[in-house]
N, C-alpha and C positions, 0 to 999 in steps of 0.2 A: 627216551633218555636211559643210558646204560651207565651204572655205576662202576667205578674202578674197584679193585680188591681192597684198597684202603678205605675208600667210602663204604663199601659193603661191610667191612670190619667195624668201622665206626657206627654204622647203622644197626648192626647186630647188638650193640651195646646201648643204643639209644632207646629210650622210651617216651612216647609223648605224654605219658601220665605224670611224668616228673619234670616236664619241660616247663620252666618258669617264664618262657618267652610269650609273645603275643599269640593269640588264637590263630591257628592256621598259618604259622610262619614257614619260611622256604624249608627248614628242616623237618618239620612236622608233615608238610606236603609231600616231600620226598619219601618220607617213612610210609605214609599211606599209599602213595603211588606204587611203591615197591611191593607192599602187602597186597594191594589189588592186582597188580600183574602176576604175582605168584599164584594167588588163588584162581585167577583167570586161565594161566598155563595149566594148572592142575585139573581144572574143570574141562578144559579144551581136551586135554589128553583122555579124559574119561569119555567124553562125546566121542571122540575119534575111535577109541577102543570099542565103544559100543557099535558104532557104525561098521567097523570091520567084522566084528563078531557076527553081526546080522548078515553081512554080505557073505562071509565064508560058511555061514550056516546051510547055505545052499536052498533056502526057502524059495519057493516059487512065488510069484506075485499073487497068484490066486489063493494060495494058502495064507499069505499075510493079510490079504484083504478079508478072507473069511474069518481069521482069528480076530482081526481088529473090529469087525462088525459084531462079532459074539461078545467080546468084553475087552476093550483095549486096555482099561485100567487094571486087568488081572495080570498084566506083564510088568512085574516090578522093574526090570531093567529099562523097559520103554518109558515108564513113569520117571525113573531117576534121570534118564537121558534129557527128557523134556525139562525137568526142574533144573538140570545143569545148564540147558541152553538158556533157560530164562534168566538164571543167575549170571551167566556170561553177559547177557544183554544188560542187566542191571549194573554190573561192574563196568561195562563200557560207558554207561551213562554216568557213573561216579568218576571215572577217569576225565570224561569231558567236563564235569563240574570243576575237577581240579584245574584243568587247562583254562577254564573261563572265570575262575576266581570265586566260584559259588559253593565250592565243596565245604561240607560241615554246616552248612545253613539248612534248616528244615524248610522243606518245600511248601509246607501249609502254613507255618507261623513266622517264619523269617528269623527264628532264634537259632542261636548256636546249638548244635547237637554236641552234647557232653563228649569229651575225648574218650572217655572210658567206654561209651557206647560204640563209638567209631573204631576203637581198638578191637573190640569184640566183633563187630560187624562193620567193616570198612565201607560197605556199599549202602548203609543205613541212609535213607532219605528224610527221615522224620525223627523228631524227638520222640521219647517213649510215650509221653502224654499224647502227642499227635498221632502216633501210630495206633495206640490203644483207642482213641476216638475214631479213627478211620475203620478199625476192626469191629467196633460196636456199631457203627452206622452201616457197614456191610452186612453184619449179622442181622440188623433190623430190616434191610432191604431183602435180604434172603427170606427172613420169616415173613414179611409182608407178601412176597411173591408166592411162598408156599400157602400162605392163607387164602391168596387170590385164587391160586390153582384148586385148593380144596373146595372152594365155594362154587366152582363151575359145575 
């Protein structure tokens, strides 16, 4: 869905934070769709630039494999490219939720995600409370695994 210049100008003045209409009304959804598409385009360009830089650097496959086996995480550009790829996938999932009418609904609780959170992170899948609970549970699982490994 592409917006005309008039629609883009109107969207630039629009803020979902001051929208008094119903939650996730068509105008709000258009706003978030455009915001997600802009972020996806930016991240896709960064991914492509990284790929082109790697290709033009002339590294041989053996050098890449050796460096990766030594410490893949030591390459900040590679880590950033991986994060960008993950974010693009998350953005695609958010765009699908817009298309299927579930955008803005917490995947864990079914509650509406506050508009302010979506404005800051339009790809958010959870309310802040649900996200914090997921992070606590993830940390507990990680700590349990570490404990289990330490006792071996």
